[in-house]
Structure formats: structure tokens, C-alpha cells
N, C-alpha and C positions, 0 to 999 in steps of 0.2 A: 199771373205772369207767364209769358211764353217761355218754353224751354229753348235754350241756345245749343245748337249742334256744331256751330263753327263760329269762331270769333278770332280772326287773324288780320294782321296788317303788315304792310311792308312796301318797299319802294320797287316799282316796276318801270321798265322802259320798253321801247319798241321791240328790242331783241327778245324780251321775255315772251312776247306773243307770237313770234314768227313760227316756231314749231307747231303751235296749236292751229294757227291759220293755215299752214301747209297741210296739216292732218285733216282739218275740216274740208278744205278744198279737194283733197285727195278722195275723201269718203264720198263727197257729193258729185264731183265731176271728173277728177283725175283718173279714176279707175276705168271709166268708160272711154275717156280720151286715150288711155293707154291701149285699150282694146282696138280702137279705131286706128291707132298708129301701127299696131301689129298687122291688122287686116290690110292697111294701105301698103305696108312694106311687102307683104306676101303677094299682093296683086302686082305690085311693081316688079318683084322678082320673077313672077310667072310671065309677065308681059315681056320682060327682057329675054327669058328663056325661049318663049314661043316665037317672037318676031324680031329679036335682035334690036338694034337701034332703029327705032321708027318714031314717027310723030306721036303715036299713041303711047309708046313706052316712055318717051321724054315727058309727055303730059302726066303720065302716071307717076313718074319720079318727082316732078314738080309738086303734084298734089300731096304725095307722101312727105316730101320735105316741108311743105307748108303745114301739114298736120303736126309733124314733129316739132316744128318751131312754135306753133300755138300751144302745144302741150307743154313744152319747156317753159314758155312764158307764163302760162297759167299756173303751173305748180310751183315754180321757183321764184319768179319775179313779182307776180301780183301780191303775194303775202308780205313782201318786203317793201312795197311801195305804198306805205301808209301815209295818208295826208292828215288824219285827225289826231295829231299828237296829244292834244289836250285830253282826249278820251282814253289814251293808251299809256301815258307816261305820268310818273309822279308817285306820291304816297297814296296807297289805297287801303281801305279797310273793308274786309269782307265779313258779313255776319249772316248766318243762316239760323232762323228760328222757326218755331211752329207756324207762325203767321206769314212767313215769307222770307225772301232773300234780299239783303240790303248791301249795296256797294256805295261806299263813300270815297270820293276821289277829287282830283282837281276840277272835274266837270260838275261837281255837286253831289247830291245824294240821289240814288236811284233805288226805289223799293218795288219789288215784284212779288206778287202772290204766287204760290206754288202752282196754282191752276194754269198759269200761262205757259208752263214748261210741258213739252210733249214727251221728252225722254232725256236721259242723262247717261253719259259714258264716263269711264275713268280709265286712264292709261298710266304709264309710269311717270308722266310729267304734269298732267292736268286732270281736272274734273271739268267735263263739258256739260253745261246745262242748255239743251237745245229748245229754242222757242219755235223753230221751224227748221226745215232742211238747210236754210241759208243763214239763219241768225242764231247765234249761241253766245252765252256768257261763259267765260272760262276762269277757273280758279287755279293758279299755279301751285302745284303740290310742294314746291320748294318753300313756300310760306306756311304750309300746314303741318304742324308736328304730328297730329293724329286725325286723319280724315275719316276714321271709322264711324264716329257718331253721325256725321253727315251722310255717309254712304248707307248706313242703316236706315236713316230717315228717308232717303230717296228710295230705298227698297220698299219701305212701308207705304210710300205714296205710289208705288208701282211705276216709278220713273226710271230706275236704274236698269239698263240693258247691257248685254254683253257687248264689249267693244268690237266694232266691225273689224274683221280680219283684213289686213292690208296685203297686197301682193305687189311684187316688183320694186317697191319703194318702202323706205322707212323701216 
């Protein structure tokens, strides 16, 4: 019989996942978008200082404004615009054992072997099990009374990594 490291269940809704979605998006894309925004704003400021109001400075301001808008949409709007409610809402059961990780919810049962995961992170609200840079499964810590057995297991599997440091946000 396989040892069980986590066996929790609870009701979740779309709001449960928004902070995790924002954090994942920030780690993968948002930080680089923020750097682009800062660079665009610096270039725009320099262009205004050097040539005053000109066609080039107006174009630079429009580009910087567009980048800022895309950045804001990407980090704040996209995680809230979920269409797959059946996959994100309802009563879910999370079980982590030696042989893999099982999620049972309104969508059915999903079983994953540990070898599918590339790395794992934990912060103050979630455990993130990353299958790639774009895809992750998330366990809300509000449902987990004691995450330590699972975290120890993830360390033994060499999956648990230090959580990426965020800057500017969160």
C-alpha cells in the first residue's frame, strides 16, 4: 500500500485560483513585461527631454502606453477571465501518495505520476506543481492542515525549489 502524504478536500471557486494564476503569470511573463514597461517609459522620457514634442516622442509615448496596457491586462485581467468553470469550481479532493497525485472534482478524476512534474514551489497560499513553465496544478493551502509531509516528499523527489522572488508586485 502506498503511503499518503496529503488527503484533503474542500469547496473551491474561481476566486480561489486567481492569486495563484496571477503569481504563475507573473513568474513566467509579468516580470519581463514589467522590465519592458520600465525601458519603454525611460526611452519615452529621454525622447521628450531631447526633442520635446515631436512625431518620434509621440510615437514613443504611444508604444509605452500600449506596453503598459498589455502588461496590466496580462497580469490582472487574464487570470480573472476563466472560461472553464467546471475545471475550477466545486468540491475537490486532493490526494498525494507515493505512486502519484490524484485530483477528484466536478470534472472527474485526474491521476498524475510524479515523473510528469518538473518542479514545485510553495508560498504562503498555495503549493504549485509545475508540469511545464505554462502548466501547473495548484493546491490551496487553506485546505491543508499540515503540508509538511507532502513538502518532504517533494524534496525527496528533488522537485521542491525555492519560490521565485517577485519584484514590483505581490
